[in-house]
C-alpha positions, 0 to 999 in steps of 0.5 A: 305641438308649439309648446313642446318645441319651444322648450326644446329650442330654448334648451338647445340655445342654452347648450350652445351658449355654454359650449361657446365660451368653453371652445373659445377658452380652449383656443385662447392660448393659441390665439394669444400666441399668434397675436403676440409672436406674429400679428403684433410684430408684423403690424409694428413693421408695417406701421413703421413703413408709414412713420419712418423717417417721417409720417406719410407715403414717401417710402412707397413713392421711393420704392415704386418710383425707382427704376432700380427697385422696380427691376428687383420687383420684376426679377422677383416675379420673373424668377418665381414664375420661372421656378414655378413653370420648371417645377411643374414640368419636372414635378408632374411626371414624377408625381404621375410615376409615383401614382402608377408604379408599384407601391414598394417602389413608390414608397422608396421614391416618395421617401427620397422626395421627403428626405430632400425636404428634411435636409437642412436648407443651407446645406442643400444650397451649399451643395449646389454651389459646389456642384455648379462652380467652375471646378464643380462636378457638372462642369468637369463631367461636361468637359470630360465628355467633350460637350464644352471646352470651357467651364460654364458660369452657373453661379452668381447668375440666374442659372444658379438661382433657378436650379437651386430654387427649383430643386428646393421647391420640387417636393412642394409641387410633387406632393399635392400633385401625387395626392390628386393623381393618385385619386384618379381612377385608371379606368377613366384613362382606359375608357378614353383609350377605348374611345379612340383617344391618343395618349396626348388626347387622353392627357390633355382632355382627361388627366390634365383637367382632373389633376388641375386642383393639384396643379393650381395648389402646388403652383401657387404654393411654389410661386408664393414661397419663391416670392419671399425666398432669401437664402438660395438667391443670396448664395447662388445669385448675384447683385444683378439678380437680387430678389425682394427678400434680399432687398428687405434684408438689406434695408433692415440689416445693412441700411437700418432703414425700417421704413423702406423695409416695411414698405417692401414687406407690405407690397410683398404681403399684398401680392401674396394675399391677392394671389390667395384670394384669386385662387379661392375665387377661381376654386369657388367658381369652378366648384359652382360650375361643377355643381 
């Protein structure tokens, strides 16, 4: 028996050795592409944060020791968290409606959601500038209804940034939520109702835990994307509401300070990777708990 199994094992090992170089050869062009156009430029930028203007950590000391820069960090995290929360509050009902409405209507609404993603980002941001300005449609409508007497200031402040970014981020939270909620068996909610649970109790104890993977993935995606967003905050916000991506662009483009720009980029990269690692750890812990 042993003499029969050993040749088979050797043949299998030899076959795997032959397949491994072939598999690596097939992925080698993609790996080179990623290395040349992504990894090397990022490493070069981050290296300059330690070498310009002189070698050391002075860029990080200045970045993290300045109250002005710390305010920009706080504003970035605050706006990102605010946009994430509002996107969840708006996106969850939309995803739930898509999951329970007839298929034809769901396809139309889902197509509208996708269409908003495919529209040019700059065009969408300029559209919100027109809508939110003092003489825009929103202010004119509110004044014609007698709700306000003077136009509201909704551009070049936190309101404009939040509204514009929430609109852009909504599809990124609706799509994962819709995918998760659609897989939930409606009979589970009916069983909860038969057991005497109210709608709120069924939502809190049944629907919300089952939809948590979609909530977590969508919220993380929106939060991380908001951390590095540039166009919308630059056009709809003001200097008092500058975010980290705008600061990096100012360091590199206006001040030609690659050292400080690289330092800010590295801080943003570390935060982003930490959030991804936290999510993976939480999902693994949840998976092991269910197992």
